[in-house]
N, C-alpha and C positions, 0 to 999 in steps of 0.2 A: 353528760358526759363530757368530761374537760379532756381536753385536748391542747396540742400546741399551740399558742398566738404567734404571729409573725412581726419581724420588726419589720416598718413600711422606709426604712432607708434603701438609698441603689445601693443594688450589689454589683461588681465588678470581678470580683478575686475569686477565687478557690476558696479561699477563708472565710468569705462570708457566707456561704451556704452549708448545709449538712448535709454527707457524704454518707450514704446507705448502699443494700446491693439486692438487687432483683436477681434469685436464681431460679431456672429451670429444671435442675439437676440433670443435668445432660448424660446422654447415654451416648458412649462414644464406641466405635466399631474396636471389638475385642474385649468388649465388659459387659455388664452388665447392671439393671437398675439397683441389684444390692452395692455394686461400686460407686456408682455413681451416687446415692444415699449417703454413704459414708463418705465421698468424696465431699458432698455438700456442709457435713457435720466439721469437717477437716477446714472447711474454707470458713463457716461461720465463727470456729472457735480462732482461727487466723484473726479474720476482722476484728471481732471484739477486740483481740489485743492491737488490734490496729488503730481502735476508736474510731470505727464506723457506727452510725447512728441506729441504724437499723437494717434490720435480714428479712426480707420477704419471700416466699415461694410461689410460684403461680402454678393457678389448675388448669389444665389440660386433660385430654384425652385422645385416646387410640391414637398416640405419637409413640412409633418405638423407641426415639431421642428423647423423650422428656418423661422422666420418673414420677412426679410430682402430684399426680392426679388424686392420690388420696391424702390432699392439701394438710389437713386439719391432723392428719395423723404426722406428716412429715412435722411440721409445726412443733408438737407434741416432742417428738425424736429429737429435733436440734435445740427446742428449750432446755430437756435434760440433759444436756451437752456443755450448756455452757450457762453463765451467771449473771451478767448484768445486759447484754443487746438485747434491744428490742426486736421479737420474733413476731411475724405475722402473715396476712395473705395478701398476693398483690398481683391476681386477686382471688377469692371465692366467686365463683359466675353462678352468683343469686338464684337465677331460674331454672338453673339444673338442681336445686335443691327445696324442701320444705322450710319455712322461716324457721321455725321450731329446732328444726334438726341442726340449723347452723348457731341458734342460739345456745343449745346444749352443749352443743362441741366446744364453741368458744367460751361459754361459761365454765367450761372446763377446765381449758387453758390457762383462764384468767385465775380460775379458783387454784391449781397447780402452783402456775408460774405469777403469781399476782404483782401488777405492776408492768408487765414486761410484753403482753400480749395488745397487736393491732388488727383490726380486722378491716381490711381492703376489698372493697365490692364493685365486682361489673356484673353488666347486662347481657356480655356475650358468650355463646355456647361455649367457647373453647374446643370448639372440635366441628367436625363433619355432621353434614343435616342426617346421617343414618347415627351416625353417634347419640345425637342430641335426642332422636326418638328415641335410642336405647335409654337414655338417659330421662326423659320428659315426659314420655308418651304422649305429650301436647306441646308445639312449636307455634309460638306468638312473637318472635324476632324480638324478645325482651319487652313489650309493649307494657305488661303489666308489673313493669321495675320497680315503678313509685309506688304500687300498692303492696308488694313483696318486700320491698324497703321498709315500710310503715309498718307493716307488720312484723317485722324482723325486732325494729326499734321498740316496737310496743312490748315486747316479751322483756327485754334488759329494763324495760321503765318498771319497777317497785308499784310505784302510784298509779299507770296506767291497768295494771294488771291486780294488783290489791291480793289480799290472802284469800278473797272469795273467787276468783276468776274462774271459770271453768276447766282454761288451760293455762299453766305455768310453767317457764322455763326454768329445771331445776338441775343444775347451778346455770345459773343466769340472769335470773331477773334481782336487780338491783345492783347489778355491777357495773363498773365504769370501764366499758372496753372500747377505746375510740376506732369511729369508724372515719373510713375515707372512704370514696367513690373517686372508680376509677373511670378512664374514658378515652377512647381514641377517636373521637370528634364530639359536638358542643352538646348532644342532648346531657351526657351525664354532667356536664362541667355546666350546663343550666341549673340544672337540678341541686348539684349540690351548693350551686351560690344560695340559691333559694330557701335551702335547708340549713345556711351556716355551717357546711360541714368543707373539712381540708378536700383538695382537689388532686388526683394523680394522674399525669398525660402521659399515655404511652407514644412517647417523641420518637421512641425505638423504633418503633414500624410503622408509622403514621404522621411522618414530619410534618406532610403536609399543611395539617390542621392543626398543627402545635399554635401559631397565633390567635387563628381566630379562637378556638378553644378557652386557650388562657383568658382572653379577653372577653369572650363570653362568661366566666366564672366569676372574673372580678366586677365585671359590670354590674352581674344579677346577686352580687354577694349580700347578705342580709346577715348582720352579726345574729350570734344564737349565744345561747347558756356557754355551750363548750368550747364556742372560737369567736373571736371580737373582731379579728380580721382574717383577708384571705390568706391559706396557707397553701401554697403550690409547691408539687413536686413533680418532676419531668424525670422520664425515664431517657437514658443514652445508656447506646451501643458504644464501648470501650474498649480497645485493642490496645495495652502499652507496652511496651520490651524495651530492653536498653537501647535498642537502635530503631530508626525508621524501617532499615530493610527486612530487621527479624519484625518487627511489629504489622508490617504488611503480608508478609509471608503466614503468619499465623492469623490474619484475618480471613486467609482464604476459606477458612473454615466458615464463617459465617456467610460469607458470599456463596457457600457451597447449599448451607441453609435456606438463607430466601430466593436461591436458585428454586430450589424442591417446591419452595413454598408457591411461588410462580406458576411452576409445573404440576400443581396440586398433587406432588407426590410425597412418601413420610417415609422415612429410615432412619440408621443410627448417626449419630452426628459424625462427621468426615474429617481426617486429618488433611493437613495443608496440602494443595496441592496445585500443580499449574495452571491456571483457569483458560490459559489462552487453548481452545477447541473444545472446552468445556459448555461453553455457551452461545448461544448466537448473537448477534449485537444486539438486535430485540430482546432478547433477557437481559443482556449485560447491563443496556440503559434502564430498565425496571430495575434491576438489583440496586445499581448505582444511586436511581430514584429514593427507594425506600431506605438505604443507609447514607442518605447525602448527611445527615445530623450525625452520623455516627463519628467518634474521633479516636483514630491511629496514628501508633508514632512511639518515638521515644518520648520520656518526660518532657523535656522541654517543649516539644512539636505540642503536645497534649495537653501543656498547660496553655499556650496560647490558643486552642481550640475549644478546650471547656470555657475557659474565660467568656470568649466570643458567645459563645452557647449562653452562658450566663447573663451576659450583657443584654442579649436579645430576649429573652425569655424570664429574665429578673425571679427565677427561680429562689424557691427559699430553702428547696433541698434538691441533690440528684440522687436517682437511684440507678445503680448502673449496673449492665448487665453486660458480662462478657462470653462468648461464646466461643470459648477455647481449647482446644481437643486435649491440648498436655496439662494434666492438672495441675503439674508444676508451675508451669505457664503461666497456667489462669491466677494463681495461687500471687505469683512474681507480679501480675499486670495489678490487680489490686493491691500489692504493698507499694507498688512504685505510685499510686494516685495516689493512696493515703501519705507519704514521703511527700509530694508535692504540696500539702494540707498541713504539711509540719504534724504528722498524728504518730505514721508508723516511725 
């Protein structure tokens, strides 16, 4: 399956990389999942006009503040409301599903929207242990991910299944659906490299492992029929506003989200708030450590932060997630980033 190749030139500027969007379909206080999904379509339509390369949605379960649990369904909704932007998963948590089901779902999406569908795959559950049991009935910490991936890829490979195979993915068989491996450690990085697949790293919540994961991927990369050189996508949290002060205020929504993760609680996405008194010193340090790779500020402030990040990672593509409470402010943040790249 053909996917995009990577130029080997040194990258320093925002214009040197592709820009994409990772959307969690945030459900904010005072709104519903239906509102969140309509906002996601609106953002995807704007992103298409602003020149973003791809738009991915993520699979999470049992989280009141995230509406993208039925990821394949959401992708179909977004694809039906757009025309050219690539749509995909960032990602489908493969151990939650039978590979045949994912092959059929994405085969259907590719049949309906040819040449626009990406299949990003992760091995985490995207949920808590109890929810994982409800999804899988069996927990193995994703140890069988390589076997599940091989089974899934075989369903797409017409030469492997043949017309006489006992089980075939229809739609799916023979379709060119690019597969991306996602990770927050070095496990999927090594596997993606060995298989010659593109790799997307979750620096937006696992910044401490960014360098080692990217080095592992590049050092283990073996060219494949679909990819001749490594292709790296890196997730980035970004909040951009007209001023540094406004961006800092909007960014408190994201801080509250990660504070809840540290506390093991879930809930709707909260409006900006004064953080003094909301967290202990230890919790504050934990949130700041998790968000140390996030970019926040006015366009010029963020330009410097993004270009420093590009120089450090040599990413081929940045996939940006912006957990901002107000939908108009979220749109504006993505528009300002596109303007930095000369797109919007």
